[in-house]
C-alpha positions as CSV (number, residue, x, y, z in Angstrom):
1,M,20.9,4.0,51.8
2,S,20.6,4.0,48.0
3,L,17.7,3.9,45.6
4,S,18.8,0.4,44.5
5,R,18.4,-0.9,48.1
6,L,15.2,1.0,49.0
7,D,13.1,-2.2,49.1
8,G,15.1,-3.4,52.2
9,V,14.5,-0.2,54.2
10,T,11.7,0.4,56.6
11,V,9.4,3.5,56.5
12,P,10.9,4.9,59.8
13,E,14.4,4.6,58.3
14,I,13.2,6.4,55.1
15,A,11.6,9.2,57.2
16,T,14.8,9.6,59.4
17,T,17.0,9.8,56.3
18,I,14.8,12.5,54.8
19,R,14.7,14.4,58.2
20,N,18.5,14.2,58.7
21,A,19.0,15.5,55.2
22,G,16.9,18.5,56.1
23,V,14.5,18.2,53.1
24,A,11.5,20.6,53.3
25,G,8.9,21.7,50.9
26,A,10.7,23.7,48.3
27,G,7.8,26.1,47.8
28,G,4.6,27.0,49.7
29,S,4.7,26.3,53.4
30,G,8.2,24.7,53.6
31,F,6.7,21.9,55.7
32,P,9.4,19.3,56.7
33,T,9.1,16.5,54.1
34,Y,9.8,13.6,56.4
35,A,6.4,14.3,58.2
36,K,4.6,13.2,55.0
37,W,6.8,10.3,54.2
38,R,6.6,8.7,57.7
39,R,3.0,7.9,56.6
40,L,4.2,6.0,53.6
41,D,2.4,2.8,54.7
42,D,-0.9,4.8,54.5
43,V,-0.5,5.8,50.8
44,D,-0.4,4.2,47.4
45,H,0.1,7.2,45.1
46,L,2.5,10.1,44.7
47,L,1.2,13.3,43.1
48,V,4.0,15.4,41.6
49,N,2.9,19.0,41.5
50,A,4.7,20.3,38.4
51,Q,2.2,23.1,37.7
52,E,4.7,26.0,37.4
53,S,1.8,28.2,38.3
54,E,3.7,31.5,38.8
55,P,4.3,33.3,35.5
56,V,7.9,34.1,36.3
57,Y,8.9,30.6,37.4
58,H,10.8,28.0,35.3
59,M,12.2,25.7,37.9
60,D,9.8,22.8,37.4
61,T,10.2,22.6,33.7
62,W,14.0,23.1,34.0
63,L,14.3,20.3,36.5
64,G,12.0,18.0,34.5
65,R,14.3,18.4,31.6
66,E,17.7,18.5,33.2
67,R,17.1,16.1,36.0
68,A,14.9,13.7,34.1
69,S,17.1,10.6,34.7
70,G,17.4,11.2,38.4
71,L,13.7,11.7,38.9
72,A,12.9,8.7,36.7
73,A,15.2,6.6,38.9
74,L,13.4,7.8,42.1
75,F,10.0,7.0,40.6
76,D,11.2,3.6,39.6
77,A,12.6,2.8,43.0
78,L,9.4,4.0,44.8
79,L,7.2,2.0,42.4
80,G,9.2,-1.1,43.0
81,T,8.9,-0.8,46.8
82,A,6.2,1.5,48.2
83,L,3.8,3.0,45.6
84,E,1.4,1.8,43.0
85,T,1.3,5.0,41.0
86,V,3.3,8.2,40.4
87,V,1.2,10.9,38.8
88,V,3.1,13.9,37.4
89,A,0.7,16.8,36.9
90,P,2.0,19.7,34.7
91,K,0.1,22.1,32.6
92,L,-0.5,21.0,29.0
93,T,1.2,24.2,27.8
94,D,4.5,22.9,29.3
95,R,4.4,19.5,27.6
96,D,7.1,20.1,25.1
97,R,9.5,21.2,27.9
98,L,8.7,18.1,30.0
99,R,8.9,15.5,27.2
100,P,12.4,14.4,28.5
101,L,10.8,13.4,31.8
102,E,7.8,11.9,30.1
103,T,10.1,9.8,27.9
104,A,12.5,8.8,30.7
105,T,9.6,7.4,32.7
106,D,7.8,5.7,29.8
107,A,4.7,7.4,31.2
108,T,1.1,6.8,30.3
109,V,-0.3,10.2,29.2
110,Y,-3.7,11.7,30.2
111,L,-4.9,14.9,28.7
112,P,-7.2,17.5,30.4
113,D,-10.3,15.9,28.9
114,D,-9.3,12.6,30.4
115,L,-9.4,13.9,34.0
116,P,-10.1,13.0,36.7
117,L,-8.3,9.7,36.3
118,D,-8.9,6.5,38.3
119,P,-5.6,5.9,40.1
120,E,-6.7,2.3,40.9
121,A,-7.0,1.6,37.2
122,A,-3.6,3.2,36.4
123,S,-0.1,1.9,37.3
124,G,3.5,3.1,37.0
125,V,4.2,6.6,36.0
126,V,1.3,8.7,34.7
127,F,1.4,12.2,33.2
128,A,-1.9,14.0,33.9
129,Y,-1.8,17.2,32.0
130,T,-4.2,20.0,33.1
131,E,-5.5,23.1,31.5
132,D,-3.5,26.3,32.1
133,R,-5.1,27.7,35.2
134,Y,-3.2,29.3,38.1
135,Q,-5.4,27.6,40.8
136,Y,-4.3,24.1,39.8
137,G,-1.0,24.8,41.5
138,M,-2.8,24.7,44.9
139,E,-2.4,21.2,46.4
140,Q,-6.1,20.6,47.2
141,V,-7.3,21.9,43.9
142,L,-4.7,19.9,41.9
143,L,-5.7,16.7,43.8
144,R,-9.4,17.3,43.1
145,T,-8.6,18.0,39.4
146,V,-6.4,15.0,38.8
147,D,-8.1,12.4,41.0
148,G,-11.5,13.8,42.0
149,T,-10.5,13.6,45.7
150,V,-12.0,16.4,47.8
151,L,-10.2,17.4,51.0
152,V,-12.6,18.4,53.7
153,G,-11.8,20.2,57.0
154,D,-8.5,19.0,58.4
155,D,-8.1,16.3,55.8
156,L,-4.6,15.7,54.4
157,P,-3.8,14.0,51.1
158,M,-2.3,11.1,53.1
159,D,-5.7,10.4,54.6
160,H,-6.9,9.6,51.0
161,G,-3.8,7.6,50.0
162,W,-1.7,10.4,48.4
163,I,1.6,12.1,49.1
164,V,1.9,15.5,47.2
165,Q,5.3,17.0,46.5
166,N,6.6,19.6,44.1
167,V,9.4,18.8,41.6
168,E,12.3,20.5,43.5
169,T,11.4,18.8,46.7
170,L,11.5,15.5,45.0
171,A,14.9,16.3,43.4
172,N,16.2,17.0,46.9
173,L,14.5,13.8,48.3
174,R,16.1,11.7,45.6
175,R,19.6,12.9,46.7
176,A,18.7,12.3,50.3
177,L,17.5,8.7,49.7
178,D,20.3,7.8,47.3
179,S,23.3,9.1,49.1
180,G,22.2,11.0,52.2
181,T,23.1,14.3,50.6
182,P,21.6,17.2,52.6
183,V,19.8,20.3,51.2
184,T,22.2,23.2,51.0
185,R,21.1,25.1,47.9
186,K,17.9,26.5,46.5
187,Y,16.5,27.7,43.2
188,V,15.1,31.2,43.5
189,H,13.5,33.6,41.0
190,V,14.0,37.4,41.5
191,A,11.3,39.6,39.8
192,G,9.1,42.6,40.2
193,D,10.7,46.1,40.2
194,V,14.1,44.9,39.3
195,P,16.1,45.7,36.1
196,R,16.6,42.1,35.2
197,H,14.6,39.0,36.1
198,R,16.9,36.3,37.5
199,F,16.7,32.5,38.0
200,L,19.4,31.7,40.5
201,D,21.0,28.7,42.2
202,V,22.1,29.9,45.6
203,P,23.1,28.5,49.1
204,V,20.3,28.4,51.6
205,G,20.7,31.5,53.8
206,T,21.8,33.8,50.9
207,P,20.9,37.4,51.9
208,A,18.4,39.4,49.9
209,A,21.2,41.9,49.1
210,H,23.0,39.4,46.9
211,L,19.7,38.4,45.1
212,L,18.8,42.0,44.3
213,D,22.3,42.9,43.3
214,A,22.3,40.0,40.8
215,A,19.0,41.4,39.5
216,G,20.6,44.8,38.9
217,I,19.6,46.8,41.9
218,P,22.0,47.2,44.9
219,I,20.1,47.0,48.2
220,D,21.1,50.5,49.2
221,A,19.4,51.7,45.9
222,V,16.1,50.2,46.7
223,P,13.5,53.0,47.0
224,D,11.9,53.5,50.4
225,D,8.4,52.7,49.0
226,R,9.4,49.2,47.8
227,V,8.5,46.1,49.7
228,L,10.3,42.7,49.5
229,L,7.9,39.8,49.1
230,E,8.5,36.1,49.3
231,G,6.8,33.9,46.7
232,G,5.4,34.5,43.3
233,P,3.0,37.0,41.7
234,G,-0.1,34.9,42.6
235,W,0.8,33.8,46.1
236,C,3.3,35.8,48.1
237,F,3.7,37.3,51.5
238,R,5.6,40.2,53.1
239,T,9.0,39.3,54.5
240,D,9.7,40.0,58.1
241,G,11.6,43.2,58.6
242,P,13.5,45.3,56.0
243,P,15.1,43.7,52.9
244,E,18.5,43.8,54.6
245,T,17.4,41.1,57.1
246,F,15.9,38.6,54.7
247,A,17.7,35.4,53.9
248,V,16.7,32.5,51.6
249,S,15.1,29.6,53.3
250,K,14.4,26.1,52.0
251,R,10.9,27.2,50.9
252,T,12.0,30.4,49.1
253,N,11.3,29.9,45.4
254,G,10.9,33.5,44.5
255,V,11.3,37.1,45.8
256,L,9.5,40.1,44.4
257,L,10.3,43.8,44.8
258,V,7.0,45.7,44.6
259,D,5.7,49.2,45.6
260,R,3.8,49.5,48.8
261,E,0.7,50.9,47.2
262,T,0.3,47.9,44.9
263,V,1.0,45.5,47.7
264,A,-1.7,47.2,49.9
265,A,-4.3,47.1,47.1
266,H,-3.8,43.4,46.5
267,T,-3.4,42.0,50.0
268,L,-6.0,39.3,50.7
269,G,-6.9,37.3,53.8
270,E,-4.2,36.0,56.2
271,G,-1.7,38.3,54.5
272,R,-1.6,36.6,51.1
273,I,-0.8,38.9,48.3
274,D,-2.1,38.2,44.7
275,L,-0.4,40.4,42.1
276,L,-1.4,38.4,39.0
277,D,-3.6,41.2,37.7
278,A,-1.5,44.1,39.1
279,R,0.8,44.2,36.2
280,D,1.9,42.4,33.0
281,W,4.3,39.7,34.1
282,D,5.3,38.7,30.6
283,G,8.9,39.5,29.8
284,D,12.4,38.3,29.2
285,H,12.6,35.6,32.0
286,E,15.6,33.5,32.6
287,A,14.7,29.8,32.1
288,T,18.1,28.4,33.1
289,P,19.6,29.0,36.6
290,S,22.9,30.7,37.2
291,A,24.9,29.9,40.3
292,L,25.5,32.7,42.9
293,D,27.7,32.2,45.9
294,P,27.7,35.0,48.6
295,D,30.6,35.6,51.0
296,A,28.3,34.9,54.0
297,V,25.0,33.1,54.7
298,R,22.4,33.3,57.4
299,V,20.9,29.8,57.5
300,P,17.4,29.7,58.9
301,L,16.8,26.9,61.4
302,V,13.1,26.6,60.4
303,A,11.9,27.1,56.9
304,N,8.7,28.8,57.9
305,P,8.3,30.1,61.5
306,S,4.6,30.8,61.0
307,L,3.8,27.1,60.9
308,G,2.5,26.3,64.4
309,P,3.4,22.6,64.7
310,V,6.9,23.1,63.2
311,A,9.8,23.8,65.6
312,A,13.3,25.3,64.9
313,A,16.3,23.0,65.0
314,D,18.7,23.0,67.8
315,P,22.1,24.5,66.9
316,I,25.2,22.3,67.6
317,V,27.8,24.9,66.5
318,A,29.2,28.0,68.2
319,P,30.8,31.2,66.9
320,G,34.4,30.5,65.8
321,D,33.7,26.9,64.6
322,R,35.0,26.0,61.2
323,V,32.3,24.2,59.1
324,E,32.2,22.6,55.7
325,R,29.3,22.6,53.3
326,G,26.9,19.8,54.1
327,E,28.0,19.5,57.7
328,M,25.1,19.4,60.2
329,I,24.9,22.6,62.2
330,A,21.5,22.0,63.9
331,T,19.7,18.8,65.0
332,P,15.9,18.4,64.8
333,G,14.1,20.0,67.6
334,E,11.0,18.7,69.4
335,A,7.7,18.1,67.6
336,I,8.0,18.5,63.8
337,S,11.5,19.7,63.0
338,N,14.3,19.2,60.5
339,A,18.1,19.0,60.6
340,H,20.0,21.9,59.0
341,H,23.4,22.1,57.4
342,A,26.2,24.5,56.5
343,T,25.6,25.8,53.0
344,L,29.2,26.9,52.4
345,D,32.7,26.3,53.7
346,G,33.5,28.8,56.3
347,T,33.4,30.0,59.9
348,V,30.4,30.3,62.2
349,T,30.1,34.0,63.2
350,A,26.8,34.0,65.0
351,V,24.3,31.6,66.5
352,E,20.8,32.8,67.1
353,A,17.6,31.0,68.1
354,R,16.5,30.7,64.4
355,H,19.6,31.4,62.4
356,V,23.2,30.4,62.1
357,T,25.5,32.9,60.2
358,I,28.5,31.5,58.4
359,R,31.2,33.5,56.7
360,A,33.1,32.0,53.8
361,G,36.8,31.4,54.2
362,A,39.1,30.4,57.0
363,A,38.8,31.5,60.6
364,D,41.7,33.9,60.2
365,D,39.6,35.7,57.5
366,R,37.4,37.2,60.2
367,S,39.9,40.0,60.7
368,R,38.7,41.5,57.4
369,D,35.2,42.2,58.8
């Protein structure tokens, strides 16, 4: 499959390609992306969540600048085959940083006072800039702000003619549809009680120890009263187990190291933690990612185990197998489930129900463990 031939491909083929590439929501719930796109016949509009709501995040604006031509090509292909409108929805404060994407797509521009827009009266690529409010990063709030659509009860955006995706997910989807390239890497911010904020480009499955070390605090130096959180200051959750056991999944866009007292004081319903008012998040934040490659990864076989309808993939490798980056290591399980792939060249050292561990290097290198 390629973007240039998208008009000759059926919706089931598109969904299968996305599923086999292991594309999942790159933030939030980590929901397998193919489950949205298999309903492509039911929708006319794509809403691109480019809100960059978290104060330490820079991935949306960086991708909008550095991947503008690729995203423009994806939008053009979709508009020529499946969609009537692509609505990119950033905050107005980020307009200067997103002008490359605005220009590459020859977009019609709507400002906050122009919203909500009428998608039936618009066509092509539209930029719908919102005011600078954190809540606009929430899917249902953004859809209501941009389009006036109100989701009630168990309504999904697809029930109202929309697919909603964030920028990193769409960058991954473009590679999947254009060349079948699977998801093997992730953009992750590291913030909180760390000496240095980091914006990293890492393999899926990278252990927290490598993230924290890159931010200037070795994992064995983390104080006992610190908690590792997954997410950003406004919307994050405790990670399962101690920091030593955490590994980056396809939904991990940030990790925070925060003291237990602050976490307890700012924990809301269903375990969500909101730290926006807990501290001053301004600072010297990295706005360009740096590549980090660990010597071993623990690849999750489900991006978010807490999602009830989503099942882990079924491993197809065994300890001792030699794998290459991009090679499929687990096929989709039953119900809603994605394929998963090796995220570095190396040797499989462990296969668990929800993880596959791979050590970089040749099989003979295991003797160094």
